[in-house]
A tleap script that builds the chain and sets N, CA, C and O, in Angstrom:
source leaprc.protein.ff14SB
mol = sequence {
  NMET ARG TYR ILE VAL THR ILE ASN GLU LYS
  LYS TYR GLU VAL GLU VAL GLU ARG GLY GLN
  ALA SER ILE VAL SER VAL GLU ASP ALA ALA
  ALA VAL GLN THR ALA VAL GLN ALA ALA PRO
  ALA ALA PRO ALA PRO GLN PRO ALA PRO ALA
  ALA PRO GLN GLN PRO ALA GLN PRO ALA PRO
  ALA PRO ALA ALA ALA ALA ASN GLY GLU PRO
  VAL LYS ALA PRO MET PRO GLY THR ILE LEU
  ASP ILE LYS VAL SER ASN GLY GLN THR VAL
  LYS SER GLY ASP VAL LEU PHE ILE LEU GLU
  ALA MET LYS MET GLU ASN GLU ILE MET ALA
  PRO ALA ASP GLY VAL VAL GLN ILE VAL THR
  THR LYS GLY ALA THR VAL ASN THR GLY ASP
  LEU LEU ALA SER ILE CGLN
}
set mol.1.N position { -42.615 14.293 -11.471 }
set mol.1.CA position { -42.858 13.023 -12.096 }
set mol.1.C position { -43.749 12.207 -11.175 }
set mol.1.O position { -43.620 12.272 -9.952 }
set mol.2.N position { -44.644 11.447 -11.762 }
set mol.2.CA position { -45.549 10.597 -10.992 }
set mol.2.C position { -45.170 9.140 -11.205 }
set mol.2.O position { -44.860 8.706 -12.314 }
set mol.3.N position { -45.207 8.406 -10.107 }
set mol.3.CA position { -44.930 6.980 -10.138 }
set mol.3.C position { -46.038 6.261 -9.382 }
set mol.3.O position { -46.627 6.814 -8.454 }
set mol.4.N position { -46.315 5.034 -9.780 }
set mol.4.CA position { -47.230 4.186 -9.032 }
set mol.4.C position { -46.381 3.105 -8.388 }
set mol.4.O position { -45.695 2.342 -9.069 }
set mol.5.N position { -46.439 3.053 -7.054 }
set mol.5.CA position { -45.623 2.132 -6.285 }
set mol.5.C position { -46.549 1.177 -5.549 }
set mol.5.O position { -47.537 1.605 -4.953 }
set mol.6.N position { -46.234 -0.124 -5.586 }
set mol.6.CA position { -47.026 -1.117 -4.867 }
set mol.6.C position { -46.216 -1.609 -3.678 }
set mol.6.O position { -45.102 -2.112 -3.831 }
set mol.7.N position { -46.802 -1.454 -2.474 }
set mol.7.CA position { -46.166 -1.909 -1.244 }
set mol.7.C position { -47.191 -2.729 -0.479 }
set mol.7.O position { -48.281 -2.243 -0.176 }
set mol.8.N position { -46.842 -3.973 -0.167 }
set mol.8.CA position { -47.759 -4.880 0.537 }
set mol.8.C position { -49.128 -4.924 -0.136 }
set mol.8.O position { -50.156 -4.829 0.533 }
set mol.9.N position { -49.137 -5.063 -1.425 }
set mol.9.CA position { -50.335 -5.173 -2.252 }
set mol.9.C position { -51.194 -3.915 -2.240 }
set mol.9.O position { -52.349 -3.968 -2.662 }
set mol.10.N position { -50.676 -2.800 -1.778 }
set mol.10.CA position { -51.391 -1.524 -1.843 }
set mol.10.C position { -50.674 -0.654 -2.859 }
set mol.10.O position { -49.445 -0.592 -2.888 }
set mol.11.N position { -51.454 0.015 -3.688 }
set mol.11.CA position { -50.872 0.883 -4.708 }
set mol.11.C position { -50.854 2.314 -4.204 }
set mol.11.O position { -51.833 2.806 -3.643 }
set mol.12.N position { -49.745 2.959 -4.409 }
set mol.12.CA position { -49.573 4.352 -4.025 }
set mol.12.C position { -49.117 5.123 -5.250 }
set mol.12.O position { -48.259 4.671 -6.008 }
set mol.13.N position { -49.708 6.294 -5.428 }
set mol.13.CA position { -49.278 7.173 -6.508 }
set mol.13.C position { -48.351 8.199 -5.869 }
set mol.13.O position { -48.743 8.909 -4.943 }
set mol.14.N position { -47.150 8.271 -6.356 }
set mol.14.CA position { -46.136 9.139 -5.766 }
set mol.14.C position { -45.763 10.204 -6.777 }
set mol.14.O position { -45.490 9.910 -7.941 }
set mol.15.N position { -45.754 11.435 -6.319 }
set mol.15.CA position { -45.349 12.548 -7.179 }
set mol.15.C position { -44.065 13.128 -6.604 }
set mol.15.O position { -44.010 13.495 -5.430 }
set mol.16.N position { -43.050 13.207 -7.423 }
set mol.16.CA position { -41.747 13.679 -6.968 }
set mol.16.C position { -41.355 14.899 -7.778 }
set mol.16.O position { -41.388 14.887 -9.008 }
set mol.17.N position { -40.986 15.946 -7.072 }
set mol.17.CA position { -40.471 17.153 -7.715 }
set mol.17.C position { -39.162 17.507 -7.032 }
set mol.17.O position { -38.909 17.102 -5.898 }
set mol.18.N position { -38.362 18.242 -7.711 }
set mol.18.CA position { -37.064 18.626 -7.162 }
set mol.18.C position { -37.277 19.385 -5.850 }
set mol.18.O position { -37.954 20.413 -5.815 }
set mol.19.N position { -36.686 18.858 -4.775 }
set mol.19.CA position { -36.755 19.538 -3.494 }
set mol.19.C position { -37.960 19.181 -2.654 }
set mol.19.O position { -37.980 19.509 -1.467 }
set mol.20.N position { -38.970 18.523 -3.210 }
set mol.20.CA position { -40.136 18.147 -2.416 }
set mol.20.C position { -40.771 16.899 -3.001 }
set mol.20.O position { -40.508 16.530 -4.145 }
set mol.21.N position { -41.606 16.257 -2.207 }
set mol.21.CA position { -42.300 15.062 -2.668 }
set mol.21.C position { -43.649 14.994 -1.985 }
set mol.21.O position { -43.811 15.499 -0.874 }
set mol.22.N position { -44.609 14.380 -2.631 }
set mol.22.CA position { -45.904 14.148 -1.998 }
set mol.22.C position { -46.385 12.774 -2.404 }
set mol.22.O position { -46.058 12.275 -3.482 }
set mol.23.N position { -47.172 12.165 -1.519 }
set mol.23.CA position { -47.710 10.843 -1.792 }
set mol.23.C position { -49.221 10.962 -1.872 }
set mol.23.O position { -49.854 11.533 -0.985 }
set mol.24.N position { -49.789 10.427 -2.925 }
set mol.24.CA position { -51.234 10.379 -3.066 }
set mol.24.C position { -51.603 8.915 -2.936 }
set mol.24.O position { -51.252 8.102 -3.790 }
set mol.25.N position { -52.326 8.569 -1.847 }
set mol.25.CA position { -52.707 7.175 -1.667 }
set mol.25.C position { -54.192 7.036 -1.940 }
set mol.25.O position { -54.985 7.892 -1.547 }
set mol.26.N position { -54.563 5.972 -2.604 }
set mol.26.CA position { -55.956 5.758 -2.966 }
set mol.26.C position { -56.482 4.592 -2.144 }
set mol.26.O position { -56.049 3.453 -2.318 }
set mol.27.N position { -57.432 4.887 -1.236 }
set mol.27.CA position { -58.065 3.860 -0.427 }
set mol.27.C position { -59.568 4.102 -0.464 }
set mol.27.O position { -60.019 5.233 -0.280 }
set mol.28.N position { -60.325 3.078 -0.695 }
set mol.28.CA position { -61.788 3.164 -0.749 }
set mol.28.C position { -62.248 4.240 -1.721 }
set mol.28.O position { -63.195 4.975 -1.439 }
set mol.29.N position { -61.588 4.333 -2.847 }
set mol.29.CA position { -61.930 5.266 -3.917 }
set mol.29.C position { -61.824 6.721 -3.505 }
set mol.29.O position { -62.266 7.595 -4.250 }
set mol.30.N position { -61.262 7.008 -2.359 }
set mol.30.CA position { -61.080 8.396 -1.932 }
set mol.30.C position { -59.588 8.712 -1.994 }
set mol.30.O position { -58.765 7.983 -1.440 }
set mol.31.N position { -59.256 9.783 -2.659 }
set mol.31.CA position { -57.852 10.171 -2.780 }
set mol.31.C position { -57.458 11.016 -1.579 }
set mol.31.O position { -58.110 12.008 -1.251 }
set mol.32.N position { -56.415 10.612 -0.954 }
set mol.32.CA position { -55.910 11.348 0.198 }
set mol.32.C position { -54.486 11.756 -0.140 }
set mol.32.O position { -53.648 10.914 -0.460 }
set mol.33.N position { -54.222 13.035 -0.067 }
set mol.33.CA position { -52.879 13.512 -0.390 }
set mol.33.C position { -52.154 13.828 0.909 }
set mol.33.O position { -52.676 14.539 1.768 }
set mol.34.N position { -50.966 13.302 1.041 }
set mol.34.CA position { -50.159 13.503 2.232 }
set mol.34.C position { -48.860 14.172 1.815 }
set mol.34.O position { -48.162 13.686 0.924 }
set mol.35.N position { -48.545 15.261 2.444 }
set mol.35.CA position { -47.281 15.940 2.136 }
set mol.35.C position { -46.154 15.207 2.846 }
set mol.35.O position { -46.283 14.805 4.002 }
set mol.36.N position { -45.087 15.047 2.156 }
set mol.36.CA position { -43.923 14.371 2.717 }
set mol.36.C position { -42.793 15.373 2.767 }
set mol.36.O position { -42.433 15.979 1.758 }
set mol.37.N position { -42.247 15.538 3.938 }
set mol.37.CA position { -41.103 16.425 4.052 }
set mol.37.C position { -39.848 15.600 3.878 }
set mol.37.O position { -39.730 14.483 4.382 }
set mol.38.N position { -38.940 16.166 3.168 }
set mol.38.CA position { -37.674 15.464 2.959 }
set mol.38.C position { -36.943 15.381 4.289 }
set mol.38.O position { -36.932 16.331 5.073 }
set mol.39.N position { -36.350 14.260 4.522 }
set mol.39.CA position { -35.556 14.092 5.733 }
set mol.39.C position { -34.370 15.037 5.652 }
set mol.39.O position { -33.822 15.258 4.572 }
set mol.40.N position { -33.975 15.590 6.777 }
set mol.40.CA position { -32.817 16.480 6.717 }
set mol.40.C position { -31.607 15.720 6.188 }
set mol.40.O position { -31.394 14.543 6.478 }
set mol.41.N position { -30.849 16.431 5.420 }
set mol.41.CA position { -29.675 15.798 4.812 }
set mol.41.C position { -28.731 15.333 5.907 }
set mol.41.O position { -28.455 16.048 6.870 }
set mol.42.N position { -28.256 14.136 5.731 }
set mol.42.CA position { -27.297 13.590 6.692 }
set mol.42.C position { -25.993 14.358 6.556 }
set mol.42.O position { -25.632 14.785 5.460 }
set mol.43.N position { -25.297 14.533 7.646 }
set mol.43.CA position { -24.016 15.228 7.529 }
set mol.43.C position { -23.070 14.432 6.641 }
set mol.43.O position { -23.137 13.205 6.558 }
set mol.44.N position { -22.208 15.157 5.996 }
set mol.44.CA position { -21.251 14.502 5.098 }
set mol.44.C position { -20.426 13.503 5.896 }
set mol.44.O position { -19.993 13.796 7.011 }
set mol.45.N position { -20.210 12.326 5.325 }
set mol.45.CA position { -19.428 11.329 6.058 }
set mol.45.C position { -17.998 11.815 6.263 }
set mol.45.O position { -17.391 12.427 5.384 }
set mol.46.N position { -17.494 11.530 7.426 }
set mol.46.CA position { -16.123 11.901 7.748 }
set mol.46.C position { -15.234 10.687 7.530 }
set mol.46.O position { -15.653 9.559 7.789 }
set mol.47.N position { -14.039 10.899 7.068 }
set mol.47.CA position { -13.152 9.747 6.880 }
set mol.47.C position { -12.860 9.096 8.230 }
set mol.47.O position { -12.717 9.767 9.252 }
set mol.48.N position { -12.779 7.795 8.197 }
set mol.48.CA position { -12.467 7.049 9.416 }
set mol.48.C position { -11.046 7.383 9.839 }
set mol.48.O position { -10.185 7.623 8.992 }
set mol.49.N position { -10.798 7.400 11.129 }
set mol.49.CA position { -9.420 7.671 11.551 }
set mol.49.C position { -8.502 6.591 11.014 }
set mol.49.O position { -8.843 5.409 10.979 }
set mol.50.N position { -7.361 7.023 10.610 }
set mol.50.CA position { -6.408 6.086 10.005 }
set mol.50.C position { -5.952 5.082 11.049 }
set mol.50.O position { -5.472 5.438 12.124 }
set mol.51.N position { -6.116 3.829 10.699 }
set mol.51.CA position { -5.653 2.761 11.586 }
set mol.51.C position { -4.144 2.663 11.440 }
set mol.51.O position { -3.615 2.861 10.346 }
set mol.52.N position { -3.461 2.366 12.501 }
set mol.52.CA position { -2.013 2.233 12.356 }
set mol.52.C position { -1.710 1.094 11.400 }
set mol.52.O position { -2.143 -0.042 11.594 }
set mol.53.N position { -0.973 1.421 10.388 }
set mol.53.CA position { -0.665 0.417 9.374 }
set mol.53.C position { 0.537 -0.396 9.803 }
set mol.53.O position { 1.534 0.127 10.300 }
set mol.54.N position { 0.405 -1.699 9.590 }
set mol.54.CA position { 1.552 -2.546 9.830 }
set mol.54.C position { 2.399 -2.489 8.576 }
set mol.54.O position { 1.866 -2.572 7.469 }
set mol.55.N position { 3.679 -2.351 8.721 }
set mol.55.CA position { 4.501 -2.274 7.519 }
set mol.55.C position { 4.373 -3.562 6.713 }
set mol.55.O position { 4.376 -4.666 7.258 }
set mol.56.N position { 4.262 -3.385 5.413 }
set mol.56.CA position { 4.177 -4.547 4.528 }
set mol.56.C position { 5.486 -5.313 4.626 }
set mol.56.O position { 6.546 -4.747 4.896 }
set mol.57.N position { 5.382 -6.604 4.401 }
set mol.57.CA position { 6.590 -7.430 4.478 }
set mol.57.C position { 7.506 -7.021 3.330 }
set mol.57.O position { 7.192 -7.281 2.168 }
set mol.58.N position { 8.631 -6.387 3.638 }
set mol.58.CA position { 9.513 -5.937 2.567 }
set mol.58.C position { 10.266 -7.108 1.953 }
set mol.58.O position { 10.448 -8.157 2.571 }
set mol.59.N position { 10.689 -6.895 0.737 }
set mol.59.CA position { 11.507 -7.908 0.074 }
set mol.59.C position { 12.854 -7.948 0.784 }
set mol.59.O position { 13.325 -6.924 1.279 }
set mol.60.N position { 13.464 -9.099 0.837 }
set mol.60.CA position { 14.780 -9.182 1.465 }
set mol.60.C position { 15.771 -8.268 0.751 }
set mol.60.O position { 15.597 -7.931 -0.420 }
set mol.61.N position { 16.793 -7.884 1.466 }
set mol.61.CA position { 17.806 -7.018 0.869 }
set mol.61.C position { 18.389 -7.706 -0.357 }
set mol.61.O position { 18.795 -8.866 -0.288 }
set mol.62.N position { 18.431 -6.994 -1.477 }
set mol.62.CA position { 18.915 -7.633 -2.690 }
set mol.62.C position { 20.387 -8.013 -2.582 }
set mol.62.O position { 21.228 -7.230 -2.142 }
set mol.63.N position { 20.658 -9.214 -2.989 }
set mol.63.CA position { 22.049 -9.664 -3.041 }
set mol.63.C position { 22.639 -9.189 -4.364 }
set mol.63.O position { 21.923 -9.029 -5.353 }
set mol.64.N position { 23.894 -8.974 -4.373 }
set mol.64.CA position { 24.537 -8.523 -5.601 }
set mol.64.C position { 24.472 -9.630 -6.636 }
set mol.64.O position { 24.777 -10.787 -6.344 }
set mol.65.N position { 24.081 -9.277 -7.822 }
set mol.65.CA position { 24.021 -10.252 -8.912 }
set mol.65.C position { 25.419 -10.344 -9.501 }
set mol.65.O position { 25.728 -9.720 -10.516 }
set mol.66.N position { 26.245 -11.123 -8.851 }
set mol.66.CA position { 27.651 -11.220 -9.238 }
set mol.66.C position { 27.783 -11.752 -10.654 }
set mol.66.O position { 27.653 -12.953 -10.891 }
set mol.67.N position { 28.037 -10.864 -11.582 }
set mol.67.CA position { 28.217 -11.199 -12.992 }
set mol.67.C position { 27.065 -12.022 -13.554 }
set mol.67.O position { 27.254 -12.760 -14.521 }
set mol.68.N position { 25.892 -11.912 -12.978 }
set mol.68.CA position { 24.727 -12.641 -13.476 }
set mol.68.C position { 23.725 -11.681 -14.098 }
set mol.68.O position { 23.838 -10.462 -13.969 }
set mol.69.N position { 22.760 -12.250 -14.763 }
set mol.69.CA position { 21.679 -11.467 -15.370 }
set mol.69.C position { 20.629 -11.201 -14.291 }
set mol.69.O position { 20.030 -12.150 -13.784 }
set mol.70.N position { 20.387 -9.933 -13.924 }
set mol.70.CA position { 19.404 -9.657 -12.878 }
set mol.70.C position { 17.972 -9.849 -13.391 }
set mol.70.O position { 17.670 -9.571 -14.551 }
set mol.71.N position { 17.106 -10.326 -12.504 }
set mol.71.CA position { 15.668 -10.409 -12.785 }
set mol.71.C position { 15.031 -9.437 -11.809 }
set mol.71.O position { 15.016 -9.678 -10.602 }
set mol.72.N position { 14.499 -8.324 -12.340 }
set mol.72.CA position { 13.953 -7.265 -11.492 }
set mol.72.C position { 12.443 -7.183 -11.646 }
set mol.72.O position { 11.886 -7.564 -12.676 }
set mol.73.N position { 11.790 -6.679 -10.605 }
set mol.73.CA position { 10.339 -6.497 -10.630 }
set mol.73.C position { 10.000 -5.387 -11.624 }
set mol.73.O position { 10.529 -4.281 -11.514 }
set mol.74.N position { 9.118 -5.667 -12.601 }
set mol.74.CA position { 8.765 -4.649 -13.582 }
set mol.74.C position { 7.766 -3.628 -13.051 }
set mol.74.O position { 7.562 -2.577 -13.660 }
set mol.75.N position { 7.135 -3.942 -11.900 }
set mol.75.CA position { 6.117 -3.069 -11.312 }
set mol.75.C position { 5.989 -3.422 -9.835 }
set mol.75.O position { 6.414 -4.501 -9.423 }
set mol.76.N position { 5.410 -2.532 -9.032 }
set mol.76.CA position { 5.212 -2.873 -7.631 }
set mol.76.C position { 4.113 -3.921 -7.482 }
set mol.76.O position { 3.159 -3.943 -8.261 }
set mol.77.N position { 4.248 -4.780 -6.490 }
set mol.77.CA position { 3.241 -5.810 -6.267 }
set mol.77.C position { 3.683 -6.789 -5.202 }
set mol.77.O position { 4.584 -6.513 -4.409 }
set mol.78.N position { 3.025 -7.946 -5.200 }
set mol.78.CA position { 3.298 -8.998 -4.221 }
set mol.78.C position { 3.663 -10.282 -4.948 }
set mol.78.O position { 3.008 -10.658 -5.920 }
set mol.79.N position { 4.700 -10.950 -4.482 }
set mol.79.CA position { 5.107 -12.230 -5.070 }
set mol.79.C position { 4.118 -13.287 -4.587 }
set mol.79.O position { 4.128 -13.660 -3.414 }
set mol.80.N position { 3.260 -13.773 -5.494 }
set mol.80.CA position { 2.268 -14.793 -5.143 }
set mol.80.C position { 2.862 -16.189 -5.156 }
set mol.80.O position { 2.503 -17.031 -4.332 }
set mol.81.N position { 3.771 -16.436 -6.092 }
set mol.81.CA position { 4.315 -17.785 -6.220 }
set mol.81.C position { 5.707 -17.721 -6.831 }
set mol.81.O position { 6.003 -16.853 -7.652 }
set mol.82.N position { 6.546 -18.648 -6.418 }
set mol.82.CA position { 7.874 -18.809 -7.008 }
set mol.82.C position { 7.839 -20.144 -7.728 }
set mol.82.O position { 7.678 -21.188 -7.095 }
set mol.83.N position { 7.986 -20.122 -9.044 }
set mol.83.CA position { 7.805 -21.310 -9.877 }
set mol.83.C position { 9.057 -22.161 -10.035 }
set mol.83.O position { 8.987 -23.268 -10.570 }
set mol.84.N position { 10.201 -21.661 -9.578 }
set mol.84.CA position { 11.456 -22.408 -9.702 }
set mol.84.C position { 12.113 -22.484 -8.330 }
set mol.84.O position { 11.748 -21.749 -7.412 }
set mol.85.N position { 13.080 -23.375 -8.204 }
set mol.85.CA position { 13.804 -23.474 -6.934 }
set mol.85.C position { 15.209 -22.909 -7.111 }
set mol.85.O position { 15.724 -22.817 -8.225 }
set mol.86.N position { 15.805 -22.539 -6.004 }
set mol.86.CA position { 17.149 -21.976 -6.024 }
set mol.86.C position { 18.121 -23.003 -6.612 }
set mol.86.O position { 18.116 -24.164 -6.203 }
set mol.87.N position { 18.949 -22.583 -7.561 }
set mol.87.CA position { 19.922 -23.473 -8.184 }
set mol.87.C position { 19.388 -24.231 -9.386 }
set mol.87.O position { 20.121 -25.000 -10.008 }
set mol.88.N position { 18.132 -24.027 -9.718 }
set mol.88.CA position { 17.530 -24.728 -10.865 }
set mol.88.C position { 18.017 -24.112 -12.173 }
set mol.88.O position { 18.190 -22.897 -12.270 }
set mol.89.N position { 18.234 -24.955 -13.173 }
set mol.89.CA position { 18.615 -24.480 -14.502 }
set mol.89.C position { 17.349 -24.071 -15.241 }
set mol.89.O position { 16.377 -24.824 -15.297 }
set mol.90.N position { 17.371 -22.860 -15.812 }
set mol.90.CA position { 16.207 -22.344 -16.537 }
set mol.90.C position { 16.619 -21.916 -17.935 }
set mol.90.O position { 17.795 -21.678 -18.211 }
set mol.91.N position { 15.644 -21.825 -18.796 }
set mol.91.CA position { 15.856 -21.331 -20.158 }
set mol.91.C position { 15.158 -19.982 -20.292 }
set mol.91.O position { 14.211 -19.690 -19.561 }
set mol.92.N position { 15.621 -19.179 -21.213 }
set mol.92.CA position { 15.014 -17.883 -21.467 }
set mol.92.C position { 13.525 -18.067 -21.753 }
set mol.92.O position { 13.143 -18.881 -22.593 }
set mol.93.N position { 12.688 -17.305 -21.050 }
set mol.93.CA position { 11.242 -17.391 -21.247 }
set mol.93.C position { 10.530 -18.267 -20.235 }
set mol.93.O position { 9.301 -18.243 -20.159 }
set mol.94.N position { 11.290 -19.057 -19.437 }
set mol.94.CA position { 10.657 -19.860 -18.382 }
set mol.94.C position { 10.047 -18.925 -17.338 }
set mol.94.O position { 10.614 -17.877 -17.030 }
set mol.95.N position { 8.886 -19.310 -16.797 }
set mol.95.CA position { 8.234 -18.499 -15.764 }
set mol.95.C position { 8.953 -18.732 -14.436 }
set mol.95.O position { 9.084 -19.866 -13.975 }
set mol.96.N position { 9.415 -17.634 -13.830 }
set mol.96.CA position { 10.119 -17.709 -12.551 }
set mol.96.C position { 9.201 -17.370 -11.378 }
set mol.96.O position { 9.210 -18.049 -10.351 }
set mol.97.N position { 8.406 -16.304 -11.547 }
set mol.97.CA position { 7.572 -15.792 -10.461 }
set mol.97.C position { 6.189 -15.433 -10.985 }
set mol.97.O position { 6.001 -15.179 -12.174 }
set mol.98.N position { 5.217 -15.417 -10.061 }
set mol.98.CA position { 3.905 -14.830 -10.330 }
set mol.98.C position { 3.828 -13.605 -9.425 }
set mol.98.O position { 3.890 -13.714 -8.201 }
set mol.99.N position { 3.693 -12.442 -10.048 }
set mol.99.CA position { 3.639 -11.168 -9.335 }
set mol.99.C position { 2.228 -10.618 -9.443 }
set mol.99.O position { 1.724 -10.412 -10.547 }
set mol.100.N position { 1.585 -10.378 -8.303 }
set mol.100.CA position { 0.249 -9.781 -8.321 }
set mol.100.C position { 0.401 -8.274 -8.240 }
set mol.100.O position { 1.021 -7.746 -7.318 }
set mol.101.N position { -0.172 -7.591 -9.217 }
set mol.101.CA position { -0.160 -6.133 -9.241 }
set mol.101.C position { -1.511 -5.678 -9.766 }
set mol.101.O position { -1.960 -6.144 -10.813 }
set mol.102.N position { -2.157 -4.778 -9.054 }
set mol.102.CA position { -3.469 -4.252 -9.445 }
set mol.102.C position { -4.469 -5.384 -9.690 }
set mol.102.O position { -5.235 -5.350 -10.652 }
set mol.103.N position { -4.451 -6.378 -8.816 }
set mol.103.CA position { -5.365 -7.527 -8.850 }
set mol.103.C position { -5.219 -8.377 -10.106 }
set mol.103.O position { -6.137 -9.105 -10.484 }
set mol.104.N position { -4.073 -8.279 -10.739 }
set mol.104.CA position { -3.788 -9.119 -11.902 }
set mol.104.C position { -2.528 -9.918 -11.608 }
set mol.104.O position { -1.596 -9.427 -10.971 }
set mol.105.N position { -2.517 -11.152 -12.083 }
set mol.105.CA position { -1.342 -11.998 -11.898 }
set mol.105.C position { -0.452 -11.889 -13.133 }
set mol.105.O position { -0.888 -12.149 -14.254 }
set mol.106.N position { 0.794 -11.504 -12.911 }
set mol.106.CA position { 1.748 -11.297 -13.999 }
set mol.106.C position { 2.871 -12.320 -13.888 }
set mol.106.O position { 3.415 -12.543 -12.807 }
set mol.107.N position { 3.211 -12.937 -15.012 }
set mol.107.CA position { 4.305 -13.902 -15.036 }
set mol.107.C position { 5.615 -13.154 -15.255 }
set mol.107.O position { 5.743 -12.361 -16.187 }
set mol.108.N position { 6.582 -13.416 -14.384 }
set mol.108.CA position { 7.917 -12.840 -14.542 }
set mol.108.C position { 8.781 -13.959 -15.104 }
set mol.108.O position { 8.947 -15.004 -14.475 }
set mol.109.N position { 9.333 -13.731 -16.299 }
set mol.109.CA position { 10.058 -14.782 -17.018 }
set mol.109.C position { 11.568 -14.574 -16.977 }
set mol.109.O position { 12.064 -13.464 -16.780 }
set mol.110.N position { 12.266 -15.663 -17.167 }
set mol.110.CA position { 13.728 -15.632 -17.201 }
set mol.110.C position { 14.181 -14.879 -18.450 }
set mol.110.O position { 13.717 -15.178 -19.551 }
set mol.111.N position { 15.085 -13.900 -18.295 }
set mol.111.CA position { 15.567 -13.153 -19.451 }
set mol.111.C position { 16.676 -13.884 -20.211 }
set mol.111.O position { 17.019 -13.500 -21.329 }
set mol.112.N position { 17.237 -14.937 -19.607 }
set mol.112.CA position { 18.360 -15.650 -20.234 }
set mol.112.C position { 18.406 -17.082 -19.709 }
set mol.112.O position { 17.754 -17.421 -18.721 }
set mol.113.N position { 19.193 -17.915 -20.394 }
set mol.113.CA position { 19.425 -19.286 -19.925 }
set mol.113.C position { 20.443 -19.241 -18.789 }
set mol.113.O position { 21.319 -18.376 -18.769 }
set mol.114.N position { 20.326 -20.177 -17.843 }
set mol.114.CA position { 21.319 -20.264 -16.782 }
set mol.114.C position { 20.755 -20.882 -15.522 }
set mol.114.O position { 19.686 -21.492 -15.524 }
set mol.115.N position { 21.508 -20.706 -14.441 }
set mol.115.CA position { 21.122 -21.232 -13.129 }
set mol.115.C position { 20.588 -20.063 -12.310 }
set mol.115.O position { 21.240 -19.026 -12.183 }
set mol.116.N position { 19.391 -20.246 -11.755 }
set mol.116.CA position { 18.722 -19.154 -11.052 }
set mol.116.C position { 19.129 -19.119 -9.578 }
set mol.116.O position { 19.240 -20.152 -8.916 }
set mol.117.N position { 19.347 -17.894 -9.087 }
set mol.117.CA position { 19.606 -17.666 -7.668 }
set mol.117.C position { 18.518 -16.709 -7.187 }
set mol.117.O position { 18.526 -15.529 -7.538 }
set mol.118.N position { 17.580 -17.218 -6.382 }
set mol.118.CA position { 16.421 -16.446 -5.928 }
set mol.118.C position { 16.807 -15.611 -4.715 }
set mol.118.O position { 17.455 -16.106 -3.792 }
set mol.119.N position { 16.403 -14.331 -4.720 }
set mol.119.CA position { 16.705 -13.445 -3.593 }
set mol.119.C position { 15.440 -12.860 -2.965 }
set mol.119.O position { 15.540 -11.972 -2.118 }
set mol.120.N position { 14.265 -13.328 -3.354 }
set mol.120.CA position { 13.014 -12.856 -2.764 }
set mol.120.C position { 12.267 -14.048 -2.184 }
set mol.120.O position { 12.693 -15.193 -2.336 }
set mol.121.N position { 11.161 -13.775 -1.525 }
set mol.121.CA position { 10.369 -14.848 -0.920 }
set mol.121.C position { 8.912 -14.736 -1.343 }
set mol.121.O position { 8.448 -13.670 -1.749 }
set mol.122.N position { 8.202 -15.846 -1.243 }
set mol.122.CA position { 6.775 -15.858 -1.541 }
set mol.122.C position { 6.072 -14.953 -0.528 }
set mol.122.O position { 6.327 -15.039 0.674 }
set mol.123.N position { 5.187 -14.084 -1.023 }
set mol.123.CA position { 4.457 -13.161 -0.152 }
set mol.123.C position { 5.139 -11.823 0.035 }
set mol.123.O position { 4.571 -10.920 0.649 }
set mol.124.N position { 6.355 -11.678 -0.487 }
set mol.124.CA position { 7.096 -10.423 -0.322 }
set mol.124.C position { 6.460 -9.320 -1.157 }
set mol.124.O position { 5.976 -9.560 -2.263 }
set mol.125.N position { 6.469 -8.116 -0.612 }
set mol.125.CA position { 6.014 -6.940 -1.345 }
set mol.125.C position { 7.238 -6.330 -2.016 }
set mol.125.O position { 8.253 -6.083 -1.365 }
set mol.126.N position { 7.135 -6.089 -3.317 }
set mol.126.CA position { 8.276 -5.561 -4.064 }
set mol.126.C position { 7.895 -4.267 -4.767 }
set mol.126.O position { 6.723 -4.013 -5.047 }
set mol.127.N position { 8.896 -3.467 -5.041 }
set mol.127.CA position { 8.718 -2.226 -5.791 }
set mol.127.C position { 9.348 -2.380 -7.164 }
set mol.127.O position { 10.125 -3.305 -7.401 }
set mol.128.N position { 9.014 -1.480 -8.055 }
set mol.128.CA position { 9.594 -1.498 -9.389 }
set mol.128.C position { 11.114 -1.457 -9.280 }
set mol.128.O position { 11.676 -0.605 -8.592 }
set mol.129.N position { 11.771 -2.388 -9.971 }
set mol.129.CA position { 13.226 -2.412 -9.989 }
set mol.129.C position { 13.866 -3.241 -8.895 }
set mol.129.O position { 15.084 -3.421 -8.901 }
set mol.130.N position { 13.074 -3.758 -7.945 }
set mol.130.CA position { 13.659 -4.609 -6.897 }
set mol.130.C position { 14.191 -5.889 -7.524 }
set mol.130.O position { 13.576 -6.452 -8.430 }
set mol.131.N position { 15.338 -6.343 -7.033 }
set mol.131.CA position { 15.949 -7.572 -7.530 }
set mol.131.C position { 15.191 -8.770 -6.976 }
set mol.131.O position { 15.037 -8.908 -5.762 }
set mol.132.N position { 14.719 -9.635 -7.870 }
set mol.132.CA position { 13.986 -10.837 -7.476 }
set mol.132.C position { 14.896 -12.058 -7.517 }
set mol.132.O position { 14.804 -12.946 -6.669 }
set mol.133.N position { 15.773 -12.088 -8.510 }
set mol.133.CA position { 16.673 -13.227 -8.701 }
set mol.133.C position { 17.786 -12.795 -9.637 }
set mol.133.O position { 17.740 -11.720 -10.236 }
set mol.134.N position { 18.784 -13.654 -9.750 }
set mol.134.CA position { 19.805 -13.448 -10.775 }
set mol.134.C position { 20.021 -14.785 -11.459 }
set mol.134.O position { 19.830 -15.847 -10.866 }
set mol.135.N position { 20.418 -14.709 -12.705 }
set mol.135.CA position { 20.663 -15.920 -13.487 }
set mol.135.C position { 22.131 -15.919 -13.868 }
set mol.135.O position { 22.613 -14.998 -14.528 }
set mol.136.N position { 22.844 -16.968 -13.442 }
set mol.136.CA position { 24.287 -17.087 -13.693 }
set mol.136.C position { 24.522 -17.821 -14.989 }
set mol.136.O position { 25.670 -18.026 -15.383 }
savepdb mol mol.pdb
quit
């Protein structure tokens, strides 16, 4: 395939074929063909050595939901915000937490009416099924 490329106001006619390339430059009405050798292929990138990972901040140990309705994490993620305070009365459907999972913010809602007892913290990393709160 032939292309015309302009670099610094000079036009170059470039011919590219699989495995090789040549440049035809036109200066003073004389065509000069220059063979271009492909640069040797760079070695395949190697994975960077694994940096020691700091353990993610785990969710606090779940407290037993003593005869209360448990509010569990529906998916793994990070608690971005806690929308209610401990001991607050909530209604079914009220937003309790904002859980970030896969770069999306998900609202975790109260499954029932009652008084909320929070057992997680803002910024905590949670797994599916971890207890976030209970509603008495």
